[in-house]
LUMKEMAR-657104 format. One record per residue (C-alpha): residue number from 1; chain; y, z, x. Coordinates in Angstrom, 3 decimals. Each point is the difference from the previous one (the first is absolute). Layout:
vexlo:NUM&balum:A&v:Y&w:Z&u:X $
...
This chain:
vexlo:1&balum:A&v:-111.013&w:-9.720&u:7.765 $
vexlo:2&balum:A&v:0.491&w:-2.739&u:-2.530 $
vexlo:3&balum:A&v:-0.313&w:2.421&u:-2.917 $
vexlo:4&balum:A&v:2.430&w:2.396&u:1.621 $
vexlo:5&balum:A&v:2.545&w:-2.748&u:0.483 $
vexlo:6&balum:A&v:-0.328&w:-0.964&u:-3.673 $
vexlo:7&balum:A&v:0.591&w:3.593&u:-1.064 $
vexlo:8&balum:A&v:3.004&w:0.330&u:2.254 $
vexlo:9&balum:A&v:1.587&w:-3.205&u:-1.271 $
vexlo:10&balum:A&v:-0.542&w:1.213&u:-3.571 $
vexlo:11&balum:A&v:1.907&w:3.159&u:0.806 $
vexlo:12&balum:A&v:2.879&w:-2.037&u:1.368 $
vexlo:13&balum:A&v:0.079&w:-2.098&u:-3.150 $
vexlo:14&balum:A&v:0.245&w:3.134&u:-2.133 $
vexlo:15&balum:A&v:2.871&w:1.282&u:2.135 $
vexlo:16&balum:A&v:1.790&w:-3.327&u:-0.283 $
vexlo:17&balum:A&v:-0.316&w:0.091&u:-3.803 $
vexlo:18&balum:A&v:1.365&w:3.542&u:-0.191 $
vexlo:19&balum:A&v:2.941&w:-0.968&u:2.226 $
vexlo:20&balum:A&v:0.746&w:-2.958&u:-2.257 $
vexlo:21&balum:A&v:-0.110&w:2.246&u:-3.085 $
vexlo:22&balum:A&v:2.403&w:2.478&u:1.564 $
vexlo:23&balum:A&v:2.471&w:-2.728&u:0.973 $
vexlo:24&balum:A&v:-0.234&w:-1.708&u:-3.405 $
vexlo:25&balum:A&v:0.451&w:3.153&u:-2.080 $
vexlo:26&balum:A&v:2.656&w:0.028&u:-2.661 $
vexlo:27&balum:A&v:2.504&w:2.815&u:0.080 $
vexlo:28&balum:A&v:2.955&w:1.413&u:1.803 $
vexlo:29&balum:A&v:0.183&w:0.627&u:3.677 $
vexlo:30&balum:A&v:0.889&w:3.566&u:0.996 $
vexlo:31&balum:A&v:3.487&w:-1.125&u:1.026 $
vexlo:32&balum:A&v:0.586&w:-1.644&u:-3.393 $
vexlo:33&balum:A&v:-1.266&w:3.096&u:-1.814 $
vexlo:34&balum:A&v:2.365&w:2.206&u:1.994 $
vexlo:35&balum:A&v:2.961&w:-2.223&u:-0.756 $
vexlo:36&balum:A&v:-0.807&w:-0.122&u:-3.712 $
vexlo:37&balum:A&v:-0.258&w:3.803&u:-0.163 $
vexlo:38&balum:A&v:3.293&w:0.369&u:1.881 $
vexlo:39&balum:A&v:1.784&w:-2.409&u:-2.342 $
vexlo:40&balum:A&v:-1.546&w:1.643&u:-3.072 $
vexlo:41&balum:A&v:1.003&w:3.485&u:1.137 $
vexlo:42&balum:A&v:3.522&w:-1.233&u:0.818 $
vexlo:43&balum:A&v:0.414&w:-1.560&u:-3.440 $
vexlo:44&balum:A&v:-1.311&w:3.160&u:-1.666 $
vexlo:45&balum:A&v:2.358&w:2.085&u:2.133 $
vexlo:46&balum:A&v:2.956&w:-2.070&u:-1.213 $
vexlo:47&balum:A&v:-1.224&w:0.317&u:-3.599 $
vexlo:48&balum:A&v:-0.314&w:3.789&u:0.344 $
vexlo:49&balum:A&v:3.543&w:0.144&u:1.385 $
vexlo:50&balum:A&v:1.308&w:-1.939&u:-3.009 $
vexlo:51&balum:A&v:-1.902&w:2.249&u:-2.417 $
vexlo:52&balum:A&v:1.380&w:3.047&u:1.808 $
vexlo:53&balum:A&v:3.571&w:-1.245&u:-0.431 $
vexlo:54&balum:A&v:-0.587&w:-0.810&u:-3.679 $
vexlo:55&balum:A&v:-1.624&w:3.391&u:-0.665 $
vexlo:56&balum:A&v:2.820&w:1.823&u:1.799 $
vexlo:57&balum:A&v:2.567&w:-1.879&u:-2.084 $
vexlo:58&balum:A&v:-1.686&w:1.128&u:-3.216 $
vexlo:59&balum:A&v:-0.842&w:3.556&u:1.062 $
vexlo:60&balum:A&v:0.954&w:1.794&u:3.195 $
vexlo:61&balum:A&v:-2.841&w:2.238&u:1.100 $
vexlo:62&balum:A&v:-1.454&w:1.265&u:3.241 $
vexlo:63&balum:A&v:-3.454&w:-0.707&u:-1.430 $
vexlo:64&balum:A&v:0.880&w:-3.688&u:-0.428 $
vexlo:65&balum:A&v:1.099&w:-0.191&u:3.621 $
vexlo:66&balum:A&v:-3.146&w:1.828&u:1.082 $
vexlo:67&balum:A&v:-2.419&w:-2.248&u:-1.873 $
vexlo:68&balum:A&v:1.581&w:-3.294&u:0.971 $
vexlo:69&balum:A&v:0.883&w:1.205&u:3.479 $
vexlo:70&balum:A&v:-3.669&w:0.791&u:0.547 $
vexlo:71&balum:A&v:-0.890&w:-3.489&u:-1.254 $
vexlo:72&balum:A&v:2.459&w:-1.524&u:2.484 $
vexlo:73&balum:A&v:-1.470&w:2.037&u:2.853 $
vexlo:74&balum:A&v:-3.482&w:-1.044&u:-1.109 $
vexlo:75&balum:A&v:0.966&w:-3.673&u:0.174 $
vexlo:76&balum:A&v:1.323&w:0.551&u:3.525 $
vexlo:77&balum:A&v:-3.237&w:1.690&u:1.029 $
vexlo:78&balum:A&v:-1.999&w:-2.914&u:-1.393 $
vexlo:79&balum:A&v:2.122&w:-2.468&u:1.967 $
vexlo:80&balum:A&v:-0.701&w:1.930&u:3.202 $
vexlo:81&balum:A&v:-3.715&w:0.248&u:-0.788 $
vexlo:82&balum:A&v:-0.117&w:-3.754&u:-0.564 $
vexlo:83&balum:A&v:1.805&w:-0.658&u:3.266 $
vexlo:84&balum:A&v:-2.676&w:2.016&u:1.800 $
vexlo:85&balum:A&v:-2.921&w:-1.778&u:-1.679 $
vexlo:86&balum:A&v:-0.901&w:2.539&u:-2.692 $
vexlo:87&balum:A&v:0.417&w:-2.401&u:-2.917 $
vexlo:88&balum:A&v:-2.781&w:1.352&u:-2.228 $
vexlo:89&balum:A&v:1.185&w:3.578&u:0.355 $
vexlo:90&balum:A&v:3.554&w:-1.167&u:-0.648 $
vexlo:91&balum:A&v:-1.014&w:-1.904&u:-3.110 $
vexlo:92&balum:A&v:-1.833&w:2.976&u:-1.484 $
vexlo:93&balum:A&v:2.833&w:2.342&u:0.903 $
vexlo:94&balum:A&v:2.596&w:-2.326&u:-1.499 $
vexlo:95&balum:A&v:-1.905&w:-0.456&u:-3.255 $
vexlo:96&balum:A&v:-0.860&w:3.654&u:-0.515 $
vexlo:97&balum:A&v:3.385&w:1.266&u:1.181 $
vexlo:98&balum:A&v:2.073&w:-2.297&u:-2.176 $
vexlo:99&balum:A&v:-2.219&w:0.701&u:-2.995 $
vexlo:100&balum:A&v:0.505&w:3.723&u:0.607 $
vexlo:101&balum:A&v:3.783&w:-0.479&u:0.302 $
vexlo:102&balum:A&v:0.174&w:-1.940&u:-3.256 $
vexlo:103&balum:A&v:-2.282&w:2.491&u:-1.744 $
vexlo:104&balum:A&v:2.131&w:2.919&u:1.182 $
vexlo:105&balum:A&v:3.104&w:-1.851&u:-1.210 $
vexlo:106&balum:A&v:-1.577&w:-0.402&u:-3.409 $
vexlo:107&balum:A&v:-1.362&w:3.558&u:-0.166 $
vexlo:108&balum:A&v:2.636&w:2.090&u:1.784 $
vexlo:109&balum:A&v:3.305&w:-1.728&u:-0.517 $
vexlo:110&balum:A&v:1.658&w:0.115&u:-3.421 $
């Protein structure tokens, strides 16, 4: 029984070390990550709105409204995804979607 007790106490020590590592990890909590993504998407939404107004002042086009309107909707979707805990999906969607909007602006709009 003595050997079994030694093995069992060793297992508890390993669990204690892993608990300490998880509590001492460096990084954002899920709540902080969600808030950062929400703020980032909100700032990008405001920036897309400003760019939309500037582009409409220089050239009125339905295509301009479509491209930047889609970017605004995308930012709103990312905010909702972040509110529901899908921060990684929201981050990828925001990055790819805004890159596609800017690329389509550069390629499609005169």
